[in-house]
Backbone as CSV, one residue per row, in Angstrom:
resi,resn,N_x,N_y,N_z,CA_x,CA_y,CA_z,C_x,C_y,C_z
1,UNK,-14.156,40.885,0.593,-14.119,39.729,1.508,-13.437,40.151,2.807
2,UNK,-14.066,39.903,3.960,-13.498,40.280,5.249,-12.264,39.434,5.561
3,UNK,-11.466,39.948,6.537,-10.260,39.231,6.908,-10.538,37.850,7.457
4,UNK,-11.599,37.742,8.263,-11.935,36.445,8.844,-12.351,35.446,7.777
5,UNK,-13.139,35.917,6.804,-13.583,35.019,5.735,-12.387,34.555,4.900
6,UNK,-11.472,35.487,4.595,-10.293,35.129,3.790,-9.419,34.114,4.529
7,UNK,-9.195,34.351,5.833,-8.380,33.422,6.622,-9.029,32.046,6.683
8,UNK,-10.342,32.045,6.867,-11.064,30.776,6.928,-10.946,30.022,5.600
9,UNK,-11.108,30.758,4.496,-11.027,30.116,3.181,-9.602,29.640,2.887
10,UNK,-8.590,30.427,3.280,-7.197,30.038,3.059,-6.851,28.769,3.826
11,UNK,-7.257,28.719,5.086,-7.001,27.520,5.885,-7.722,26.316,5.288
12,UNK,-8.948,26.538,4.808,-9.710,25.457,4.184,-8.984,24.917,2.957
13,UNK,-8.449,25.819,2.130,-7.698,25.387,0.946,-6.463,24.594,1.338
14,UNK,-5.713,25.103,2.332,-4.495,24.421,2.760,-4.802,23.029,3.293
15,UNK,-5.843,22.927,4.082,-6.220,21.621,4.628,-6.617,20.670,3.504
16,UNK,-7.382,21.185,2.542,-7.815,20.347,1.420,-6.618,19.846,0.619
17,UNK,-5.679,20.763,0.318,-4.476,20.378,-0.437,-3.670,19.341,0.331
18,UNK,-3.504,19.567,1.635,-2.734,18.627,2.449,-3.394,17.254,2.491
19,UNK,-4.714,17.234,2.654,-5.421,15.960,2.718,-5.376,15.219,1.386
20,UNK,-5.526,15.960,0.268,-5.457,15.325,-1.053,-4.063,14.754,-1.296
21,UNK,-3.038,15.550,-0.979,-1.668,15.068,-1.161,-1.376,13.833,-0.314
22,UNK,-1.806,13.876,0.950,-1.590,12.729,1.833,-2.333,11.496,1.342
23,UNK,-3.545,11.714,0.814,-4.328,10.586,0.298,-3.659,9.951,-0.908
24,UNK,-3.180,10.794,-1.835,-2.511,10.273,-3.030,-1.256,9.498,-2.657
25,UNK,-0.448,10.064,-1.755,0.761,9.364,-1.334,0.425,8.048,-0.639
26,UNK,-0.594,8.083,0.202,-0.992,6.858,0.902,-1.438,5.786,-0.083
27,UNK,-2.192,6.195,-1.102,-2.641,5.232,-2.115,-1.454,4.633,-2.865
28,UNK,-0.487,5.492,-3.224,0.690,5.011,-3.951,1.542,4.087,-3.090
29,UNK,1.467,4.261,-1.785,2.264,3.430,-0.882,1.545,2.138,-0.497
30,UNK,0.257,2.260,-0.211,-0.461,1.132,0.386,-1.071,0.198,-0.651
31,UNK,-1.754,0.772,-1.652,-2.496,-0.058,-2.606,-1.595,-1.050,-3.342
32,UNK,-0.452,-0.607,-3.906,0.413,-1.597,-4.586,0.854,-2.735,-3.669
33,UNK,1.142,-2.408,-2.408,1.542,-3.463,-1.463,0.417,-4.462,-1.244
34,UNK,-0.809,-3.941,-1.156,-1.953,-4.838,-0.981,-2.148,-5.735,-2.196
35,UNK,-1.734,-5.250,-3.362,-1.866,-6.027,-4.594,-0.667,-6.953,-4.819
36,UNK,0.278,-6.927,-3.888,1.412,-7.836,-3.985,2.646,-7.285,-4.669
37,UNK,2.661,-5.983,-4.940,3.813,-5.376,-5.616,4.850,-4.896,-4.590
38,UNK,6.116,-4.984,-4.995,7.192,-4.400,-4.220,7.511,-3.021,-4.801
39,UNK,7.926,-2.086,-3.938,8.153,-0.709,-4.367,9.622,-0.343,-4.210
40,UNK,10.185,0.274,-5.252,11.569,0.742,-5.210,11.639,2.142,-5.836
41,UNK,12.586,2.928,-5.358,12.814,4.270,-5.899,14.094,4.261,-6.723
42,UNK,14.022,4.789,-7.941,15.183,4.859,-8.817,16.015,6.084,-8.442
43,UNK,17.270,5.870,-8.030,18.102,6.979,-7.556,19.297,7.235,-8.463
44,UNK,19.438,6.491,-9.547,20.529,6.736,-10.497,19.957,6.803,-11.904
45,UNK,20.758,7.332,-12.817,20.300,7.507,-14.183,20.645,6.369,-15.114
46,UNK,21.008,5.205,-14.570,21.460,4.102,-15.422,20.353,3.526,-16.300
47,UNK,19.091,3.745,-15.921,17.993,3.199,-16.718,17.219,4.274,-17.483
48,UNK,17.750,5.487,-17.543,17.078,6.517,-18.324,17.224,6.220,-19.820
49,UNK,16.282,6.629,-20.657,15.051,7.363,-20.301,13.890,6.464,-19.901
50,UNK,14.115,5.150,-19.892,13.016,4.237,-19.565,12.488,4.488,-18.158
51,UNK,13.425,4.597,-17.201,13.068,4.850,-15.805,13.851,6.072,-15.331
52,UNK,13.251,7.264,-15.401,13.965,8.475,-14.984,14.300,8.449,-13.498
53,UNK,15.346,9.182,-13.151,15.694,9.340,-11.742,14.492,9.903,-10.993
54,UNK,14.216,9.346,-9.820,13.066,9.778,-9.035,11.798,9.000,-9.309
55,UNK,11.869,8.055,-10.242,10.688,7.218,-10.512,10.482,6.223,-9.373
56,UNK,9.232,5.842,-9.184,8.908,4.726,-8.300,8.534,3.552,-9.197
57,UNK,9.221,2.427,-9.012,8.890,1.234,-9.788,8.155,0.257,-8.893
58,UNK,7.204,-0.435,-9.489,6.428,-1.444,-8.774,6.739,-2.795,-9.406
59,UNK,7.321,-3.667,-8.592,7.771,-4.969,-9.061,6.807,-6.069,-8.650
60,UNK,6.547,-6.961,-9.578,5.770,-8.159,-9.280,6.733,-9.321,-9.094
61,UNK,6.516,-10.100,-8.064,7.370,-11.259,-7.809,6.877,-12.424,-8.658
62,UNK,7.744,-12.900,-9.539,7.383,-13.966,-10.479,8.405,-15.091,-10.365
63,UNK,8.084,-16.285,-10.871,9.073,-17.363,-10.876,10.293,-16.992,-11.718
64,UNK,11.459,-17.389,-11.246,12.691,-17.100,-11.978,12.615,-17.652,-13.396
65,UNK,11.951,-18.782,-13.572,11.850,-19.390,-14.906,11.085,-18.501,-15.885
66,UNK,10.316,-17.527,-15.382,9.556,-16.638,-16.257,10.374,-15.438,-16.736
67,UNK,11.557,-15.244,-16.162,12.393,-14.105,-16.539,13.050,-14.373,-17.891
68,UNK,12.884,-13.416,-18.808,13.453,-13.564,-20.150,14.227,-12.305,-20.513
69,UNK,14.975,-12.382,-21.597,15.721,-11.228,-22.099,14.745,-10.091,-22.408
70,UNK,15.088,-8.903,-21.938,14.220,-7.736,-22.120,13.484,-7.339,-20.860
71,UNK,13.330,-8.258,-19.908,12.682,-7.926,-18.647,13.582,-7.001,-17.822
72,UNK,12.955,-6.131,-17.053,13.689,-5.294,-16.102,13.456,-5.878,-14.715
73,UNK,14.535,-6.187,-14.021,14.427,-6.839,-12.715,15.146,-6.015,-11.656
74,UNK,14.744,-6.215,-10.423,15.401,-5.574,-9.280,16.074,-6.655,-8.446
75,UNK,17.354,-6.495,-8.201,18.145,-7.547,-7.559,19.325,-6.930,-6.823
76,UNK,19.937,-7.718,-5.962,21.188,-7.334,-5.314,22.314,-8.105,-6.009
77,UNK,23.308,-7.413,-6.554,24.393,-8.091,-7.275,25.128,-9.096,-6.383
78,UNK,25.870,-10.009,-6.992,26.641,-10.989,-6.215,27.524,-10.300,-5.176
79,UNK,27.731,-10.923,-4.011,28.413,-10.266,-2.889,29.838,-9.819,-3.194
80,UNK,30.511,-10.477,-4.134,31.899,-10.096,-4.419,32.019,-8.714,-5.054
81,UNK,30.907,-8.128,-5.467,30.952,-6.798,-6.072,30.667,-5.688,-5.057
82,UNK,30.440,-6.069,-3.796,30.286,-5.107,-2.697,29.208,-4.057,-2.968
83,UNK,28.100,-4.468,-3.530,26.947,-3.582,-3.748,25.791,-4.137,-2.929
84,UNK,25.438,-3.424,-1.860,24.402,-3.913,-0.955,23.006,-3.441,-1.329
85,UNK,22.918,-2.351,-2.081,21.611,-1.796,-2.433,21.044,-2.503,-3.664
86,UNK,19.718,-2.605,-3.754,19.106,-3.228,-4.939,19.414,-2.439,-6.210
87,UNK,19.582,-3.165,-7.293,19.830,-2.583,-8.607,18.671,-2.968,-9.522
88,UNK,18.194,-2.002,-10.302,17.118,-2.259,-11.262,17.681,-2.092,-12.668
89,UNK,17.944,-3.214,-13.343,18.520,-3.195,-14.694,17.787,-4.193,-15.583
90,UNK,18.055,-4.080,-16.874,17.402,-4.929,-17.851,18.222,-6.197,-18.104
91,UNK,17.528,-7.329,-18.240,18.188,-8.595,-18.583,18.542,-8.567,-20.072
92,UNK,19.826,-8.774,-20.374,20.270,-8.752,-21.771,20.775,-10.120,-22.239
93,UNK,20.913,-11.037,-21.300,21.398,-12.369,-21.689,20.980,-13.395,-20.648
94,UNK,20.513,-14.529,-21.115,20.199,-15.655,-20.231,20.903,-16.881,-20.811
95,UNK,21.740,-17.517,-20.006,22.514,-18.680,-20.462,22.431,-19.776,-19.409
96,UNK,22.811,-20.959,-19.789,22.856,-22.100,-18.868,24.312,-22.349,-18.467
97,UNK,24.538,-22.407,-17.177,25.900,-22.602,-16.676,26.427,-23.974,-17.076
98,UNK,27.699,-24.019,-17.395,28.330,-25.274,-17.805,28.442,-26.234,-16.625
99,UNK,28.624,-27.507,-16.951,28.662,-28.548,-15.916,29.847,-28.388,-14.976
100,UNK,30.944,-27.830,-15.471,32.134,-27.685,-14.632,32.176,-26.351,-13.888
101,UNK,31.056,-25.605,-13.925,31.004,-24.313,-13.229,30.507,-24.503,-11.800
102,UNK,30.435,-23.403,-11.075,29.970,-23.467,-9.680,28.460,-23.626,-9.581
103,UNK,27.750,-23.405,-10.688,26.287,-23.546,-10.704,25.877,-24.357,-11.933
104,UNK,26.291,-25.586,-12.022,26.041,-26.369,-13.242,24.543,-26.509,-13.557
105,UNK,24.203,-26.247,-14.796,22.838,-26.429,-15.249,21.872,-25.328,-14.871
106,UNK,22.328,-24.350,-14.073,21.427,-23.272,-13.653,21.473,-22.110,-14.647
107,UNK,20.434,-21.286,-14.602,20.352,-20.145,-15.515,21.219,-18.990,-15.008
108,UNK,22.058,-18.480,-15.889,22.905,-17.335,-15.580,22.343,-16.098,-16.280
109,UNK,22.259,-15.009,-15.526,21.667,-13.783,-16.058,22.724,-12.692,-16.175
110,UNK,22.654,-11.966,-17.279,23.500,-10.802,-17.497,22.579,-9.600,-17.647
111,UNK,22.945,-8.515,-17.005,22.082,-7.332,-16.998,22.850,-6.105,-17.481
112,UNK,22.073,-5.060,-17.769,22.672,-3.807,-18.246,21.682,-2.670,-18.017
113,UNK,22.209,-1.522,-17.651,21.375,-0.331,-17.583,21.169,0.235,-18.982
114,UNK,19.963,0.630,-19.296,19.678,1.147,-20.643,20.568,2.326,-21.006
115,UNK,20.975,3.105,-20.019,21.776,4.302,-20.263,23.275,4.042,-20.130
116,UNK,23.666,2.798,-19.845,25.078,2.450,-19.708,25.636,1.921,-21.026
117,UNK,26.876,2.246,-21.300,27.497,1.752,-22.527,27.839,0.268,-22.429
118,UNK,28.253,-0.162,-21.252,28.715,-1.548,-21.070,27.705,-2.354,-20.269
119,UNK,27.728,-3.658,-20.480,26.896,-4.547,-19.671,27.485,-4.636,-18.277
120,UNK,26.669,-5.050,-17.330,27.155,-5.207,-15.959,28.209,-6.316,-15.902
121,UNK,29.163,-6.201,-14.973,30.281,-7.150,-14.941,29.917,-8.543,-14.437
122,UNK,28.750,-8.713,-13.889,28.412,-10.002,-13.298,27.574,-10.879,-14.228
123,UNK,27.817,-12.158,-14.105,26.900,-13.194,-14.612,26.414,-13.917,-13.366
124,UNK,25.145,-13.847,-13.101,24.681,-14.272,-11.780,23.548,-15.267,-11.862
125,UNK,23.467,-16.048,-10.793,22.316,-16.915,-10.558,21.402,-16.182,-9.582
126,UNK,20.165,-16.051,-9.951,19.225,-15.359,-9.071,18.878,-16.230,-7.876
127,UNK,18.947,-15.641,-6.696,18.682,-16.387,-5.470,17.202,-16.730,-5.354
128,UNK,16.921,-17.953,-4.961,15.547,-18.360,-4.701,14.771,-18.661,-5.970
129,UNK,13.575,-19.180,-5.802,12.745,-19.548,-6.952,11.990,-18.381,-7.577
130,UNK,11.937,-17.232,-6.879,11.162,-16.086,-7.355,12.066,-14.877,-7.566
131,UNK,11.573,-13.951,-8.367,12.350,-12.757,-8.691,11.414,-11.570,-8.900
132,UNK,11.858,-10.382,-8.438,11.079,-9.149,-8.607,11.302,-8.591,-10.007
133,UNK,10.216,-8.438,-10.749,10.279,-7.926,-12.118,9.436,-6.661,-12.221
134,UNK,9.993,-5.618,-12.829,9.294,-4.338,-12.940,8.068,-4.490,-13.836
135,UNK,6.922,-4.068,-13.308,5.673,-4.118,-14.061,5.131,-2.720,-14.370
136,UNK,5.321,-1.790,-13.422,4.809,-0.436,-13.607,5.795,0.550,-12.993
137,UNK,5.725,1.783,-13.429,6.501,2.828,-12.775,5.766,4.153,-12.878
138,UNK,6.033,5.028,-11.895,5.449,6.369,-11.867,6.609,7.361,-11.803
139,UNK,6.799,8.178,-12.838,7.945,9.100,-12.859,7.886,10.133,-11.740
140,UNK,9.063,10.408,-11.157,9.306,11.541,-10.262,8.641,11.444,-8.892
141,UNK,7.720,10.547,-8.702,7.082,10.440,-7.379,8.094,10.013,-6.318
142,UNK,9.138,9.328,-6.755,10.152,8.865,-5.812,10.853,9.988,-5.073
143,UNK,10.848,11.205,-5.647,11.464,12.335,-4.946,10.770,12.591,-3.609
144,UNK,9.463,12.350,-3.556,8.743,12.518,-2.296,9.230,11.496,-1.270
145,UNK,9.448,10.251,-1.725,9.936,9.224,-0.812,11.345,9.550,-0.338
146,UNK,12.173,10.067,-1.248,13.532,10.441,-0.850,13.505,11.608,0.125
147,UNK,12.602,12.560,-0.118,12.499,13.706,0.785,12.047,13.275,2.173
148,UNK,11.221,12.236,2.223,10.722,11.768,3.522,11.827,11.182,4.402
149,UNK,12.987,10.920,3.820,14.109,10.433,4.611,14.795,11.562,5.378
150,UNK,14.502,12.818,5.006,15.099,13.983,5.661,14.258,14.369,6.867
151,UNK,14.925,14.562,8.000,14.216,14.774,9.257,13.322,16.001,9.229
152,UNK,13.856,17.150,8.745,13.045,18.372,8.784,11.858,18.291,7.832
153,UNK,12.008,17.515,6.746,10.884,17.331,5.824,9.788,16.506,6.501
154,UNK,10.204,15.477,7.246,9.226,14.674,7.979,8.431,15.555,8.944
155,UNK,9.154,16.403,9.691,8.475,17.290,10.636,7.556,18.262,9.901
156,UNK,8.029,18.798,8.767,7.228,19.754,8.000,5.937,19.119,7.501
157,UNK,6.048,17.906,6.973,4.876,17.245,6.406,3.897,16.783,7.482
158,UNK,4.398,16.613,8.697,3.514,16.193,9.783,2.942,17.400,10.525
159,UNK,3.815,18.356,10.879,3.410,19.472,11.725,2.496,20.443,10.984
160,UNK,2.885,20.826,9.746,2.103,21.832,9.026,0.661,21.374,8.769
161,UNK,0.453,20.162,8.209,-0.943,19.728,8.036,-1.698,19.615,9.360
162,UNK,-0.987,19.169,10.411,-1.645,19.029,11.711,-2.089,20.394,12.242
163,UNK,-1.193,21.395,12.160,-1.534,22.743,12.628,-2.671,23.323,11.794
164,UNK,-2.592,23.117,10.459,-3.640,23.629,9.583,-4.984,22.986,9.906
165,UNK,-4.972,21.687,10.155,-6.217,20.986,10.463,-6.801,21.460,11.783
166,UNK,-5.951,21.600,12.812,-6.431,22.074,14.114,-6.982,23.489,13.991
167,UNK,-6.269,24.350,13.247,-6.735,25.726,13.057,-8.081,25.762,12.352
168,UNK,-8.206,24.935,11.330,-9.464,24.870,10.588,-10.610,24.420,11.492
169,UNK,-10.347,23.414,12.314,-11.380,22.906,13.223,-11.776,23.973,14.235
170,UNK,-10.762,24.674,14.802,-11.046,25.710,15.805,-11.878,26.832,15.197
171,UNK,-11.486,27.297,13.993,-12.226,28.377,13.344,-13.660,27.938,13.031
172,UNK,-13.807,26.718,12.539,-15.133,26.210,12.205,-16.015,26.113,13.449
173,UNK,-15.465,25.570,14.535,-16.236,25.459,15.778,-16.596,26.828,16.331
174,UNK,-15.644,27.771,16.208,-15.905,29.119,16.707,-17.036,29.766,15.924
175,UNK,-17.047,29.610,14.600,-18.108,30.188,13.784,-19.448,29.517,14.073
176,UNK,-19.420,28.181,14.179,-20.669,27.467,14.444,-21.235,27.843,15.807
177,UNK,-20.357,27.926,16.820,-20.845,28.283,18.161,-21.368,29.716,18.183
178,UNK,-20.682,30.621,17.444,-21.153,32.009,17.394,-22.506,32.113,16.722
179,UNK,-22.695,31.381,15.634,-23.991,31.389,14.947,-25.079,30.779,15.825
180,UNK,-24.725,29.758,16.592,-25.708,29.133,17.481,-26.149,30.104,18.575
181,UNK,-25.165,30.876,19.110,-25.500,31.859,20.153,-26.419,32.932,19.585
182,UNK,-26.105,33.429,18.379,-26.955,34.440,17.763,-28.353,33.908,17.486
183,UNK,-28.421,32.666,17.023,-29.723,32.077,16.738,-30.551,31.938,18.008
184,UNK,-29.903,31.569,19.100,-30.610,31.445,20.372,-31.097,32.806,20.859
185,UNK,-30.263,33.836,20.647,-30.660,35.177,21.051,-31.837,35.674,20.211
186,UNK,-31.848,35.326,18.939,-32.959,35.733,18.072,-34.280,35.122,18.548
187,UNK,-34.194,33.877,19.022,-35.405,33.218,19.494,-35.932,33.847,20.785
188,UNK,-35.018,34.246,21.665,-35.438,34.761,22.963,-35.687,36.267,22.949
189,UNK,-34.920,37.008,22.138,-35.063,38.464,22.107,-34.771,38.966,20.699
190,UNK,-35.678,38.783,19.761,-35.430,39.173,18.358,-35.057,40.641,18.215
191,UNK,-35.741,41.516,18.942,-35.480,42.949,18.817,-34.079,43.292,19.281
192,UNK,-33.652,42.657,20.355,-32.319,42.934,20.883,-31.222,42.507,19.935
193,UNK,-31.394,41.378,19.270,-30.393,40.904,18.316,-30.305,41.841,17.133
194,UNK,-31.462,42.330,16.658,-31.459,43.243,15.535,-30.722,44.522,15.888
195,UNK,-30.926,45.002,17.136,-30.232,46.204,17.561,-28.728,46.005,17.589
196,UNK,-28.249,44.773,17.969,-26.824,44.491,18.017,-26.229,44.419,16.620
197,UNK,-27.009,43.924,15.669,-26.489,43.716,14.312,-26.389,45.002,13.516
198,UNK,-27.277,46.018,13.825,-27.329,47.212,13.025,-26.492,48.318,13.653
199,UNK,-25.781,49.110,12.855,-25.006,50.240,13.405,-25.925,51.329,13.925
200,UNK,-25.351,52.192,14.788,-26.130,53.295,15.351,-26.694,54.174,14.254
201,UNK,-27.960,54.510,14.368,-28.598,55.381,13.413,-29.139,54.670,12.198
202,UNK,-29.022,53.346,12.154,-29.470,52.624,10.973,-30.981,52.484,10.953
203,UNK,-31.599,52.448,12.162,-33.042,52.288,12.212,-33.717,53.643,12.266
204,UNK,-34.921,53.734,11.714,-35.662,54.997,11.703,-37.013,54.770,12.355
């Protein structure tokens, strides 16, 4: 295989891999959103082995009244616990608040990470009439989303495929234009083209 053919094939492979990877990531990002799912990345091991670190979970927003013990939900803990990031844990207890409490008659939820020894310290009322409940997850794909937060990774994922695509296009156009020129020469001067293609002494 000549050097030009190998380079052309290598660039073609790289472009194909980049396009397939970009397509898969785009589908994982866009399609669930179009279907109404919320997307979260698991960054701690509190829910292992059910939800490994690096998993992407897709949550469906359902009425709070539909949440039962055993469901895995994504929520922000009560403000007094100073946790601003969403937490994805399993519901282990649902109770009705007493009349003399701050939320009389409302449902109180207790949660726990599957990998944690203790239940979470809060008993909470879920804000609003709806709640995000985990319906699906894809292991380890979340590492790609986490990597995309790094500046040099963003540049790498954008620049490399772009350069590969431009190179592939340039090589393809160059080959097509060269073949077109040769074809035109064959039509106008067939003998001359044959002489150019054959090495000295090849004809008898």
